[in-house]
C-alpha positions in Angstrom: -85.3 -11.8 61.1 -83.8 -14.7 59.1 -84.8 -13.1 55.7 -82.9 -10.1 56.9 -79.9 -11.9 58.2 -80.7 -11.0 62.0 -79.8 -14.4 64.0 -77.3 -14.9 67.4 -75.4 -17.9 67.4 -76.3 -20.0 70.1 -74.2 -20.3 73.4 -72.1 -23.3 74.2 -68.7 -24.8 74.2 -67.2 -24.5 70.9 -64.0 -27.0 69.6 -61.6 -24.1 68.6 -60.8 -22.1 71.2 -59.6 -18.6 71.1 -57.6 -18.6 74.7 -55.0 -18.1 76.1 -53.1 -16.7 73.4 -49.7 -19.2 72.2 -47.6 -15.7 72.5 -48.5 -15.3 76.2 -47.0 -18.7 77.3 -50.0 -20.5 78.2 -50.9 -17.6 81.0 -54.6 -16.3 81.2 -55.7 -13.6 83.1 -59.3 -12.5 84.1 -61.2 -10.4 85.8 -64.7 -9.9 87.0 -66.8 -6.8 88.1 -70.4 -6.1 89.1 -71.5 -3.0 88.4 -74.8 -1.3 89.2 -77.4 -2.3 92.1 -77.4 -5.6 93.4 -79.9 -8.4 92.3 -80.5 -11.9 93.4 -78.3 -14.8 91.4 -75.0 -12.2 90.9 -72.7 -14.7 93.6 -74.3 -17.9 91.5 -73.2 -15.6 88.2 -69.6 -15.6 89.4 -69.4 -18.8 90.7 -70.0 -19.6 87.0 -67.8 -17.8 85.5 -65.1 -18.9 88.1 -66.0 -22.8 87.8 -65.5 -22.9 84.2 -63.0 -21.3 84.0 -60.7 -23.5 86.3 -62.8 -26.3 83.9 -61.1 -25.1 81.1 -58.0 -24.8 82.4 -58.0 -28.2 84.4 -58.9 -30.0 81.3 -55.7 -28.4 79.7 -53.6 -28.8 82.4 -52.8 -25.0 82.6 -54.3 -24.1 86.2 -51.1 -22.6 87.2 -51.3 -20.1 84.8 -54.9 -18.6 85.1 -55.6 -15.9 87.3 -59.4 -14.6 88.1 -59.1 -11.3 90.2 -62.9 -10.2 91.4 -62.6 -7.0 91.2 -64.0 -4.8 94.5 -66.6 -2.3 94.0 -67.3 -2.0 90.4 -65.6 0.0 88.1 -64.3 1.9 91.0 -61.6 -0.9 91.3 -60.0 0.1 88.5 -59.1 3.5 90.4 -56.9 1.8 92.8 -56.2 -2.0 91.2 -53.6 -3.5 93.0 -55.5 -2.7 96.4 -59.1 -3.7 94.9 -59.1 -7.1 94.2 -59.7 -10.5 95.3 -58.5 -13.8 93.7 -61.3 -16.0 93.0 -60.9 -19.6 93.0 -63.7 -22.4 92.8 -62.9 -24.3 96.1 -60.4 -24.7 98.9 -58.2 -27.2 97.5 -57.5 -24.4 95.0 -56.2 -21.9 96.9 -56.4 -19.8 100.1 -55.1 -16.1 101.7 -56.5 -13.0 102.9 -57.5 -11.9 99.5 -58.7 -15.3 98.1 -62.6 -15.7 97.8 -64.2 -18.7 97.2 -67.2 -18.3 95.2 -68.4 -21.8 95.5 -68.9 -20.7 99.2 -71.2 -17.6 98.3 -73.0 -19.5 95.3 -76.3 -19.1 97.1 -76.0 -16.1 98.4 -77.8 -13.1 97.8 -75.8 -9.5 97.5 -72.8 -9.0 95.5 -69.5 -10.7 97.5 -67.1 -8.5 95.1 -69.2 -5.5 96.4 -70.7 -3.0 93.7 -71.1 0.5 92.9 -72.3 3.1 90.4 -69.9 5.6 88.7 -72.0 8.7 87.4 -69.3 10.0 85.7 -69.7 7.2 83.1 -73.0 8.3 81.9 -71.8 11.7 82.0 -71.0 12.9 78.8 -68.3 15.6 79.7 -66.6 12.9 82.1 -67.3 9.2 80.1 -64.0 9.6 78.0 -61.8 10.0 80.3 -63.1 7.4 82.8 -63.3 4.7 80.1 -59.7 6.0 79.3 -59.0 4.9 82.4 -60.1 1.4 82.7 -58.6 0.7 79.3 -55.5 1.4 80.6 -55.3 -0.1 84.1 -56.6 -3.3 82.0 -54.2 -3.1 79.6 -51.0 -2.2 82.2 -52.5 -5.2 84.7 -52.3 -7.8 81.3 -56.3 -8.6 81.6 -57.3 -10.9 78.6 -60.7 -10.9 79.6 -63.3 -8.6 81.3 -66.7 -10.1 82.5 -68.9 -7.0 83.6 -72.2 -8.0 85.2 -74.2 -5.2 85.3 -77.4 -2.7 83.9 -78.1 -0.8 80.8 -75.5 1.7 81.7 -72.5 -1.2 82.1 -73.7 -2.9 78.9 -72.8 0.3 77.5 -69.8 1.1 79.5 -68.8 -2.4 78.2 -69.7 -2.0 74.9 -67.2 1.2 74.9 -64.6 -0.1 76.5 -64.1 -2.7 74.0 -64.3 0.0 71.5 -61.3 2.0 72.7 -59.6 -1.0 73.9 -59.8 -2.5 70.1 -57.8 0.4 68.4 -54.4 -0.2 70.9 -51.9 -2.0 69.8 -50.6 -5.0 72.4 -52.8 -8.0 73.2 -56.4 -8.1 72.5 -59.3 -7.5 75.3 -62.2 -9.3 75.1 -64.9 -7.8 76.8 -68.2 -10.3 77.7 -71.2 -8.7 79.3 -73.9 -10.7 81.9 -77.4 -8.9 81.9 -78.3 -7.9 85.7 -81.4 -5.5 85.7 -84.4 -5.5 88.6 -86.2 -3.8 86.5 -86.1 -6.1 83.4 -85.5 -3.6 80.8 -81.9 -4.8 78.9 -82.9 -5.3 75.1 -82.5 -8.6 74.4 -83.3 -10.0 77.3 -86.3 -12.4 78.1 -86.0 -12.3 81.8 -83.2 -11.4 83.5 -81.8 -12.9 86.9 -83.1 -12.2 90.0 -85.9 -10.4 88.6 -88.6 -13.5 89.8 -86.9 -13.4 93.2 -87.8 -9.9 93.2 -91.5 -10.1 91.9 -91.9 -13.2 94.3 -91.0 -10.5 97.4 -92.7 -7.7 95.8 -95.9 -9.6 95.7 -95.4 -10.6 99.6 -95.1 -7.0 100.4 -98.5 -6.5 98.4 -100.2 -8.8 100.3 -98.8 -7.5 103.7 -100.0 -4.1 103.3 -103.5 -4.9 101.9 -103.9 -6.8 105.3 -102.4 -3.9 107.0 -104.6 -1.5 105.3 -108.0 -3.1 105.1 -107.9 -3.8 109.0 -105.9 -0.3 110.0 -108.1 1.4 107.2 -105.2 4.3 105.5 -104.0 4.4 101.7 -101.0 3.0 101.1 -99.1 4.4 98.1 -96.7 1.3 97.1 -93.3 2.6 95.6 -91.1 -0.1 93.5 -88.8 -0.6 91.0 -89.2 1.2 87.2 -86.3 3.4 86.3 -88.0 3.5 82.4 -90.3 0.6 82.7 -92.7 -0.9 84.8 -92.1 -5.0 85.0 -91.6 -5.5 88.6 -94.6 -3.4 89.4 -96.9 -5.2 86.8 -95.8 -8.6 87.3 -96.2 -8.4 91.6 -99.6 -6.6 91.1 -100.3 -10.0 88.4 -99.2 -12.3 91.1 -101.1 -10.7 94.2 -104.6 -11.4 94.7 -107.7 -10.0 92.7 -108.9 -6.7 94.5 -105.7 -6.5 96.8 -104.4 -3.5 94.3 -106.2 -0.7 93.2 -104.4 0.7 90.3 -100.8 0.2 88.8 -98.6 3.2 87.7 -95.8 2.7 85.1 -94.0 4.9 83.3 -95.0 3.7 79.8 -98.1 4.5 80.8 -99.2 8.5 81.0 -101.6 9.4 84.4 -103.1 12.8 86.0 -103.5 13.1 89.6 -107.2 14.6 88.8 -108.0 11.3 87.3 -106.3 9.3 89.6 -108.0 10.5 92.6 -110.9 9.9 90.7 -110.3 6.5 90.5 -109.4 6.0 93.7 -112.1 8.0 95.0 -114.8 5.8 93.1 -113.3 2.6 94.2 -112.8 3.6 97.8 -116.9 4.9 97.8 -118.1 1.8 96.2 -116.2 -0.3 99.3 -119.0 1.6 101.8 -116.8 2.1 104.6 -116.9 5.0 107.1 -113.1 4.9 107.1 -111.6 4.8 103.2 -108.7 2.4 102.3 -106.9 1.4 99.1 -103.5 0.5 97.7 -101.6 1.6 95.0 -98.4 0.6 93.8 -96.1 2.5 91.5 -92.8 2.6 89.5 -90.0 5.1 91.2 -90.3 7.1 87.4 -94.4 6.9 87.4 -94.5 10.7 86.9 -98.0 12.3 86.7 -98.3 14.3 83.4 -100.0 17.1 85.6 -96.6 17.4 87.7 -96.4 20.8 86.9 -99.0 21.8 89.4 -96.7 20.7 92.3 -93.2 22.4 91.0 -92.3 26.0 90.1 -89.0 27.8 89.6 -87.4 28.8 91.8 -88.2 31.9 94.4 -92.2 31.2 92.9 -94.8 29.3 95.1 -96.3 25.7 93.0 -99.7 25.9 92.2 -100.4 23.0 94.6 -97.8 23.3 97.9 -97.4 19.9 99.1 -93.8 20.8 100.7 -91.0 19.3 97.9 -87.9 21.0 98.8 -85.9 22.7 95.9 -83.8 19.5 94.9 -86.9 17.7 94.1 -88.9 20.7 92.0 -85.7 20.7 90.0 -85.5 17.1 89.6 -89.4 17.1 88.7 -88.5 20.3 86.1 -86.0 18.1 84.4 -87.8 15.6 84.0 -90.7 16.9 82.3 -87.9 19.1 80.1 -86.3 15.9 79.2 -90.0 13.8 78.3 -90.8 17.0 76.4 -88.3 16.6 74.1 -89.0 13.4 73.6 -85.6 11.4 75.8 -86.2 9.2 78.4 -84.0 8.6 81.5 -80.6 7.1 80.8 -78.9 5.7 84.1 -80.7 5.3 87.4 -83.4 7.0 88.9 -82.1 10.0 91.0 -83.3 9.7 94.5 -84.7 13.4 94.3 -87.3 12.3 91.2 -87.9 9.2 93.3 -88.9 11.2 96.3 -90.9 13.3 94.3 -92.8 11.3 92.3 -93.9 9.3 95.3 -94.3 12.7 97.5 -96.7 13.8 94.6 -98.9 11.3 94.8 -98.7 10.7 98.2 -99.8 14.2 99.1 -101.4 15.1 96.4 -104.5 12.4 96.8 -104.3 13.8 100.2 -105.3 16.8 99.1 -107.8 15.9 95.9 -109.4 13.2 97.4 -112.0 15.2 99.7 -112.4 18.2 96.9 -112.5 16.1 93.6 -116.3 15.8 92.1 -117.0 12.3 91.1 -119.0 12.0 87.7 -121.9 10.2 88.9 -121.9 10.6 92.2 -125.7 9.9 93.1 -124.6 6.2 92.4 -123.4 6.1 96.3 -126.8 7.3 97.1 -125.5 9.6 99.0 -122.9 7.5 100.9 -119.5 9.4 101.1 -116.3 8.1 103.6 -115.2 10.5 106.3 -112.7 12.1 104.2 -111.3 13.9 107.7 -110.0 10.2 108.9 -108.1 9.7 105.4 -104.6 8.7 106.5 -102.2 8.1 103.5 -98.7 6.3 104.1 -96.0 5.3 101.6 -93.6 2.2 101.5 -90.3 1.8 99.9 -89.3 -2.1 100.0 -87.2 -1.2 96.7 -83.4 -2.6 98.8 -85.3 -5.3 100.7 -86.5 -6.7 97.2 -83.1 -6.8 95.4 -81.1 -8.3 98.8 -83.3 -11.8 98.8 -81.6 -14.7 98.3 -81.7 -16.0 95.4 -84.4 -18.9 94.4 -83.6 -22.1 93.0 -84.6 -21.0 89.6 -82.2 -18.1 89.8 -78.8 -19.9 90.9 -79.2 -22.1 88.3 -80.2 -19.7 85.9 -77.2 -17.3 87.3 -74.7 -19.8 87.5 -75.4 -21.3 83.5 -75.5 -17.3 82.5 -72.0 -17.5 84.0 -70.7 -20.6 82.6 -72.2 -20.2 79.1 -70.1 -16.5 79.0 -67.1 -18.4 79.7 -67.7 -20.8 76.6 -68.4 -17.8 74.6 -65.2 -15.9 75.6 -62.9 -18.9 75.2 -64.4 -19.3 71.5 -63.1 -16.1 70.5 -66.5 -13.9 70.6 -65.9 -10.5 72.1 -68.5 -7.2 72.7 -71.1 -9.4 73.4 -73.9 -10.4 76.2 -74.8 -13.2 76.9 -78.2 -14.1 77.3 -81.7 -16.1 77.4 -84.1 -14.7 74.6 -87.0 -16.9 74.8 -86.2 -20.7 75.3 -82.3 -20.5 73.9 -79.4 -18.4 75.3 -77.7 -16.8 72.6 -74.6 -14.6 72.1 -76.3 -10.8 71.8 -73.7 -8.0 70.1 -73.7 -5.1 72.6 -74.0 -3.2 69.2 -77.5 -4.2 69.3 -77.9 -3.8 73.2 -77.5 -0.3 73.6 -79.3 0.7 71.2 -82.2 1.3 74.0 -84.4 -0.5 76.9 -87.1 -2.6 76.6 -90.5 -1.4 77.9 -94.2 -2.7 78.6 -96.5 -1.5 75.1 -99.2 0.2 76.7 -101.7 -1.3 73.7 -100.6 -5.0 74.6 -102.0 -7.9 75.9 -99.8 -7.9 78.9 -101.1 -4.2 80.3 -104.6 -5.4 79.5 -104.3 -8.2 82.1 -102.8 -5.8 84.5 -105.3 -3.6 84.1 -108.1 -6.1 84.0 -106.7 -7.3 87.5 -106.8 -4.2 89.1 -110.0 -2.4 87.3 -108.4 0.6 86.5 -109.2 2.1 83.6 -107.3 2.5 80.1 -107.4 6.2 80.5 -106.1 7.8 83.4 -105.3 11.1 82.2 -108.7 12.6 81.4 
């Protein structure tokens, strides 16, 4: 990387400061917004930004010229800026009022004090440019000097696009700073996102509780976790759980078929030699089987295997299969229809296949077979529970540090960048590199092999 000239500046305070510009009488206007879903530690990031901004202002006796807008509900605030912001201050001595939020009061809390939302128009090719033009115009008209965007991979793309548009406009320069927020842990050049380990800890707890449930009151549980394009939450939570509690982990990076999954689960449940079968599968929200076409059909046609998917769910699967066939991947969040359809295919598909599928060496069970008529299959979707937990101590510290270091880099004049911890260091990463793709788990790497060793599932989950 060094020989090729690919290296990132280390974050931290700089001797020379770019802000506030001398041309605007030492005033500085800053805006902070959160986009996408919530994650443990968002409020710590916001507090880190506000505390550091005020530290710079106090050290130069410029607190009267500093304004920090906290934009409500993400990019939607730019549709009605005047009614959609809070004034952010570090402590009660810095201001009060109905629209003033003291960030230090909320730094240890879960959720997002500013609120958040997703704007699908920002990833819609036909509407994207119009939304971006509105965003730049509103930021310009309100004289925003620095915009901090806390969000996922879609927000990183929006941040880069906003800066690209703004730099070609006349007037005061706009600095755009991105702080990565992703429960999927899939943003490029991010070693581990804040809130990720808090979510994994909660997911591990859910796995342990559900194992107790399915073992005591026998049934098969399909647990669906985060993972719109990667299986980091599934893999880490399975590795953190007790050996043998999860039978199979399903992630988007590793293909599987329903027929093969049924054989693997039937083999595992038969080996337990219990009359009423039980087991636990942990899957990512876009772990779609390679034979999903058996469960869907064009409008007006009955699927080969009918499990009751509605028209919207079938269309979502058909669209996904076309996307895969073209060599493309999901952009942005997973649609509710695709998420629901994937879970139904695994849940209902196993209900149909497990009693019928023939094992390759059934004689090894010496004639024992569970009573498949007693098979009960349940689904559990704790995604919202995982991301709404209070942040751990490490996520509070990590979040505040990301917020503070993003201010240091912005004050030094960096723009169009993401603040990131990469391995042991904090770095300034150009957004032009961040938006090139998303991080995924290598299916041939040692990490995924460790997950397979933990569950005991075979390498080949298709044939």
